[in-house]
ROGUDREN-878952 format. One record per residue (C-alpha): x, y, z; residue in one letter. Coordinates in steps of 0.05 Angstrom, whole numbers, plus 5000, padded with zeros to 4 digits. Each point is the difference from the previous one (the first is absolute). Example, Ala and Ser with C-alpha at 12.3 -4.5 7.8 and 13.67 -1.06 7.14 Angstrom:
BEGIN
524649105156a 502750694987s 
REM end
This chain:
BEGIN
525651614740m 499849454950k 493749904959a 496149405022q 501249364961k 494449884952r 496349355013i 495149714950f 497149395034k 496349865064a 499749425049a 503449374979g 501450244930s 507550104999v 501949305020f 494149714961a 502550324936l 506849695009i 496849315009l 494950094944a 504249764942a 501549325031s 493249835029l 494949584964a 493550364990g 502950705006c 502750514950s 506649874966a 500950754997m 503750265061a 499750744982g 494950465031s 494650304956s 498350734996e 494250205045a 493450074964k 496350645017t 493149844974e 494849805052e 493349734979k 493550255028e 497849595060a 494349524989l 493650045040t 500149495056p 495049434994s 498250055073f 498450565048s 505850215044t 501750565048t 506950305010a 502349825070v 506349995042t 500849565061s 499950425064s 502749455045s 507150005029d 500650754990k 506350045042s 502849354973g 506449854963v 501349514944m 505949524993l 502749804932q 500649265015g 505749844952f 505850304961n 502949874931w 504349415023a 494949665045s 497949444953a 507149734994t 503150255065e 500249315033s 501049304973t 497549675064s 493550365012t 494850364958t 498450735008w 493249855028y 503449595055q 504550605015t 493850445006m 496649495045l 506050035047g 499050755007q 492449985007a 499850235073d 504550604985s 495950184938i 493149995033k 502350405060s 502250594958a 496450014933f 492850054976a 501249764929y 505349564967v 501450064926w 501649304974f 504049844936p 496549784936p 496849335021p 499249644933s 504649564959v 504350434955a 505649974949a 504550405046s 502149855072d 497150655026q 493149874971g 499350614955y 499249594936l 493949585020p 497949404959t 494949575038q 496150495044l 495949475034n 506149615024n 502450295066l 506049535007n 505450514984s 507450105012k 498050325067y 497049355025g 493949564995t 492750215002e 499349665068a 505950395028q 497150644973l 493449885035k 503749825065s 503750674999v 493750404986i 496549655058s 506050085048a 500850764990i 492850155019a 497450515019p 504850304949a 496849944931k 503049734936a 500750414936i 501649624935a 504750284946d 495549994939i 503649954933v 494650074947i 503050484951n 503149414964h 500849244999r 504749494969c 498049394960g 501449285020s 503849764938t 499950614954d 499250755008w 492550025009g 497049315013d 496950135069f 498049425045t 496849935069n 495950414984p 499650064925k 494350514999w 498449974925n 503049784933d 507250204988d 501350584990f 493850425015y 502450155070s 506250364974i 500250734977c 500350074925s 506250455004d 504049515043d 507049814978e 498049274995g 496350124935f 506550184967s 504949585041g 496449325004s 498849624935a 493949665030t 496950655023m 501950374936k 496449484958a 493550065041s 494550504986s 497449925071k 502050595042r 497150485050g 498950765000a 505650515004a 503650105067d 496950505049t 506850175030g 507549934993d 502949394966g 504249475036y 504549604953s 501949445049a 492949725003g 493650014961r 495850625013d 493049805022l 493950294966d 495950265059h 494450234955t 498549264987n 494349795047t 502749285004e 506750275025v 496450455050q 495649435026n 505949525002g 504250495042i 494150135047i 498749265008s 507449875016w 500250565051m 493449815033n 500649255000n 507449825000v 503350595035l 494650185050k 499249255011g 507349995023a 498650565049g 501850644963f 495550615013v 503250534956g 504650144941w 506450334980r 499750104924y 506549954961d 501850464942f 493350364997v 502550464945k 498949404954g 492450044998y 494650505017s 498850145073g 492649914988y 501149245001y 503550035068v 493950345028g 495549484967k 504049415028y 500250315069d 492550125001a 498649294975a 504449705055t 498050465057s 507350175012a 501850195071a 506250354975f 502450184931s 506450344977v 503050084931g 507350054979e 500150614954y 507450164990w 500550544945p 504949864944s 502550714990d 505550335042g 498050205070f 495850635002n 495550045061s 494550414967s 499649574937n 500349355039w 494850245050s 495250194944n 500949324966q 498649625065m 494050435017m 497049874931n 501049265010w 496650015069i 494050374970n 499749504942s 499249425049t 494050355031e 496549974932s 500349245006g 496449995067g 505550035053y 505150555013k 506849665009s 506150245037r 506750114966v 507249925023f 502850705013d 505750004950f 500050765004v 502049975073l 505049454982k 503450474952g 500050565050n 502749555055l 505749804954n 501750724983n 499250215073a 504649475031f 504149754941g 499349384957y 504349504963k 501950484944d 501250605045n 501349885074l 501650745012n 492850264997c 497450375061w 493750414992n 494649925053m 495450514966s 498149464949l 496349635055l 495050575000a 498749964925d 492550064990s 500649544940n 501449415046n 494049554994m 499249955076f 498950754998r 495650034938k 495749385014a 502149715068p 494449495004a 502449714933y 507650005011a 504349425023v 506750275022t 506549604999f 507550085004i 502249434953d 496949374972n 502249384962h 501550424938d 502950655025t 504149655054g 501449275018s 504849644954t 497550374938q 501950675032n 497250414943l 498550655039w 501749885073s 500550535054i 506650125036d 499949445053p 503250475050g 493550405002d 495049445007l 498650215072a 497750724987p 496349774937a 495949505040y 499050515055a 496850424946f 495249504966i 497949655065l 497850665033t 496650304939h 493549894961p 499649494944g 500249255012y 507349825016p 503249374973c 506349715032v 504949594958a 501449295025w 507550104994q 499750625044h 496349655056y 502949305002f 507149724997t 502849554947g 506149714967s 501850554950n 501550745000a 492950244983q 497749825071y 500250605047k 495649785058g 505849945049s 503350654978m 501250505057s 496150644997v 504650595013s 498550415062g 495949435032t 501249325031s 495249684950n 500849564939t 496250204937l 494749485017r 499250275071q 499850704970h 494349814953i 496349655057d 500550635044k 497550454944l 494149534986i 498350035074s 500350764999i 495650024938r 494749555031k 500250345069t 499050694970a 494849744952g 503550254937v 495749764942c 501149944926y 495850634991d 502350405060s 500850754993a 507050284993i 502850705009s 507150144976v 503350465051l 506850064967q 503149764936a 507250194983t 505849654968t 502449765068t 493649935041l 492849764990y 495050075057v 492649824997a 494149915047q 495749384989i 493149985031t 498449315029g 493449775030t 503349955070s 505750504996a 503850464954n 507149864980l 505550484980i 505249674957v 506850314982a 504349694945i 506950284986g 506450225034g 497750665031d 497550055071s 492750165012y 496050175062t 492449914995p 494850425035a 498649885073s 495649405016g 504049514958y 504249445029t 505649664961k 498249274988l 505949784958y 506050294965s 506549814966g 504650274947t 496050434952n 493149865029f 495850165061a 492749885019v 495950385053w 492949895024s 495050445037n 496449405031a 499050115075s 501749285013s 507150114974s 501350605046s 505549855048g 504249504962s 502649814932s 503749414971g 499949605066s 503249324997s 500449755071g 502150315066s 504149845061s 499350245071s 504250015064s 498050185071s 503450405054g 501650624958s 496850674988s 500350544947s 497550704993s 499850484942g 496150544965s 496950124932s 498450644964t 494350134952t 501450554949t 494950334955t 503050314937a 499350744985s 496550224937t 502650544954y 497550324936k 505250134947l 498850504944t 503650194936s 499250554949s 503949644946l 496950084932s 498049384961t 497949884928s 493849624979y 500349275022g 505450145052s 499850045076a 504250195060v 502449435044f 502750055071f 505549595033t 504650045060g 500849685068t 492650005018f 496849325010n 496749924932e 506550164962a 503949415028n 506550395009s 499950384933w 498649374959s 492550134988t 496650624973a 492750165017v 495950354946r 496950655024g 493050264989t 499150654962y 496050545038n 497050474948s 498250525052s 507250095022t 503349774934s 504549555041k 501449255004w 498649715069e 501749365037c 498449775071t 505449565032v 501549695068t 506450075039v 502149555058s 506150405023g 500850715023s 502850264935s 500349824926f 502450234932e 496250014934w 500450224928k 495850024938c 500549664932l 496050064936t 497949454952g 494449664962n 493549995039y 498749294974s 505849725042l 494849915055g 498650215071a 507049785019t 506249904957a 507349835009s 504450615003t 504449664948s 494249924950s 501750604956g 497550565045l 503550684998t 502550285066w 498950735018e 506350415009s 502650275065g 500949735070s 495549515036n 494150295038k 498549855073t 494049985046q 500650765005a 497850034927d 493849575014a 493450135035t 498649595063l 493149694996v 500149595064s 505449865052s 502249315019g 499749765071s 503349465042s 498249635063s 503949515042s 497949405041s 504149535043s 499049265015t 502949535052t 499849254996t 501749605061s 501749275008g 500949814927s 502550224933s 498049744931s 502650034930s 497049834933s 504649724946s 499750404936g 494650485024s 499050715023s 495050205053t 496050645005t 494850245049t 493650344978s 501250755002g 507549964990s 504749914942s 506949714993s 505650084950g 503150614968s 498550464942s 504450374951s 503450595033g 499449755071s 504949655045s 499249455052t 502450245067t 499749345038t 501949314974s 500349395043g 500449915075s 503349545050s 497349685063s 503450545041s 495750524964s 506150344967s 498550344933t 504250074938t 498550664965t 500850114926t 500150604954t 498750134927t 505750244956v 499550274929t 505549764953l 500950324932s 503849874935a 500550474941t 500549614935y 496649994931n 498249274990v 496050114937g 492849814981s 497049405034g 505649945051k 500650165074a 505050075057i 499549495056y 502850045071f 502849435042t 504349915062g 499749825073t 493850425015f 493649645017t 496949984930e 506649774969g 499849355039s 507649965006s 501350164927w 495049494973t 494450484982k 500050654960a 494950565008v 498050384937r 501150755008g 495150554984t 501950474943w 499950765009t 502050564954t 507450044985g 500649244994n 500249945075v 497849325027w 498249955074t 498149445047a 497750025072k 503049445042v 499449785072t 506149975045v 501550005075p 500050705031s 507149895022s 505549664961g 502349974927t 498449604938f 502849884931e 496350094934w 500850014925k 495950124938v 498449564940l 496550134934k 495049584962g 493149974967s 494650415034y 495149434989s 503649535049l 495850305056g 500750405063t 504249485037k 504049464964v 505649515011s 507050294989t 501449394957s 494450154951s 504350294944g 501550685031l 506650364985t 504150225061w 503150695004a 507649994998s 504450195059g 499649885075s 493949945044n 497150655028n 499850115075n 494550335040y 499850525031p 506150254961a 496749914932t 492650064983v 500750284929k 504149724943v 501150104926t 501649284979p 503749734940s 498749334967f 
REM end
């Protein structure tokens, strides 16, 4: 995996630096300065404050109301007019809307502000701004606050509207202007040293100066709140002490506050998490504990799904990283997939667009306050817009997908501080339970199949994601999108409820300090040999033990050893060592409780109904299939005839090498007439097997392919797989092959 590209500047800085040399009132130096590490001791606030966080809209979602190209996207309308045209859509889905920098600036995007009090910007007029804020109600407006730096009106540091104090007391003494501008260099008037990182494209403001503090507070309270803003998104907060963010929030009674703290060093989840947590705590010292954008999760999402510099990443275990800010401090984390810097037309650190759907399925069902990118929700005239993109495995566009997930979040009562329990975290599958105020959700992200505990109904699923709920109101249907009925017909059928058997597995394998025995196999928790469950050491018997569930009548299992720190579950390809010898069976396990099954029949007369895109269950029954079992009846006709099917195991013996797998395709059910390939399951001897569904009578053709294991359990045959050479195989004559490629 490639090392992450090192990025030194935060929101608006890259483009701003390019512009800087040619803009009046800004630096002539376009190079970035080295980050300053010294941070000054926070001043004691001049007024009494209490650290608070707004508790309203706990299940809400934020919309970033612009992208990097918004200010200049149209020559016929302003951006505020574009927003106004989408007001109804915005207020029906989102609780907060993050607006672009509202003041006049030396750059189109607004991140080099000059006259703070002038709200007639490249995004539109002050009147248009107020109209949009009014039209999106009850959604609330958040202003992008750029107060790390300012640009002068005619020279580097001559501030106007407002001026605040004599030039150049508002500017930090170590600012580049005092060496780059002849006027500033000749003056003895300068502020105190910077309390954060330098920013060479604009003049770093001295936040220790009380006139600067009071001027900023007055602007926020009178000009911005006067326009209708209720909260703040702070740009480039590394540039000054977090103490001042807390002070400004407290002085303006912010309904919502979030800072952009994007670390400058290469991505390291632990280091980044510690830096962001320190910044959050520093804001509390100023009187208000602000949120922070979860750039730790952003880095992990990129490395889980792939990003612009490496599209081949696939590691779902990173979603469970405890360093993610939504895990460490969920009430103070704003989660996001991409923004105007990482994505949009800047595209500095964008996620693989092919995985936007599972990424949004993750953040919109989890704690933290999610933020949706404008270009991912709406449509537009250039390639950055993905709102109309089809979501694989569903009939939805990306916008419809996001709407559905927001509805699921609100219905279940998932809040920014909801409890979360990670049930599984491997390279290929992440599963977690999220506790909402009205229901619990189970969310699976990745290519492997997963079956939750009884009592959960699937609400929504597609390629590489699925969401279940235990809400009683959802029992009986999922994903319904309309129905049709006809009279004069009748149908009858039966359903079977099966309770899994429970077995205890034991192992006498010896382990060194820090190691453990893991168990895998064809039992439910092992997901067809792909997941290993860590055992528990019993000191009285000197054995490792593991309790598992089995849906079928028989199963196989085996042990592995590895580092205890891999977790309660781990991928069998994550460096574990397999025990020697043959696979064990249920005869080598201890039965704890036997499963049971019961049948019921139903008859419906006079009408039949169907629900597009949905599955229907009845309380007390379950539908579908589990690994190792076969469906015996599929489909029926009006004459009550039944087509029976059987399960066949195909196998191929071939050493594909590390990180690769054998896939199976053909005219069997799962092969979808050669368009889909099923990933096989590895067993000792480099034997890959796959269970497929076929008619009980008749023949079918099949063939194997090879490719990356990370593609998933079922993929398109056109997704870069390599076909085995030679003719197709015919069943029943051939069920085992030794292919060549």
